[in-house]
Steps between C-alpha positions, in 0.01 A plus 500: 500500500520870445343547844759280645783692348343826605454379869862377495623844377293668782705305751838491332520862395445651852734226652771594247462868577521430874798278447676759295424765754639284777811424294553875437460581871734232620754580226486877584537419878799267446673748274467776754620271778804411297581864426451574872741228596750615247479848641549378852808307393644795335445715802671241720788477253537878482516518889807275473655609169458873534745544792750276319462701181542835686812367664635385165449849359667646809803271462536572125482878565761461761719306242461774257582763763805300600641463148427869409846624421493796733410251792725221416802729459438632856448157645788322322824688568757550229789586742830352403363305202586533135214581253507140381475353852223753588308408179507130587381572857217722377386243243522220754291702749238565238491131398475391862218741570317390193545129557390540860164649374436306187223287653289815546416485135230246575280761676524773236399551147734391212515864393604616843774241517622582153531867617704387803737284284540787251585741782760260633652465145507881461697531826739226396542656157567851652766358734664303213481783247648752747770249598610456141521879457752537781880462454651171590663623826181663630401462862168384649422860605538615139250242390253601769550865413440447123184287570355773711590766245331289229179473701507875573555575133190288385303605810351150510566208735491173306267346756255800519260378232466145647435638847230734363343208309497278811337776691228545236437128487467463866260800514272305262456237774363762743 
């Protein structure tokens, strides 16, 4: 009986080792193939998504440039308007620009989009604050002049930090 068990162990033990070795090889091969396919899929996705992401960053940078006070004041004329009318026009223009580009947030980080929103709010706050500092009968040109004076005094565009952040984030992709 002992001989029988010993003979059986002589056969089963090498067979078990071979079976374990084969299992390890096949498992290792399948794992590497899976990782290879995932990598190929990511490469294909990046070929499609990367240009879209770049375009989104470009559009959001353009949004920020367009709502920068020094640019929007040049683009949106204050001629013949009261300060109240001009304030409404500026805020409507900012809102329209922002709403036109709100879908771009899908292609950027949450932090980048928060910076964009914060910059927009800073521009809106600046316009509202300066408007409320003006006398009631002020003209649109007075509002534009005071906004520019405020920016020159602080030496900081409200959209500057967001544009810099977007540039840094896009540089990480390359």
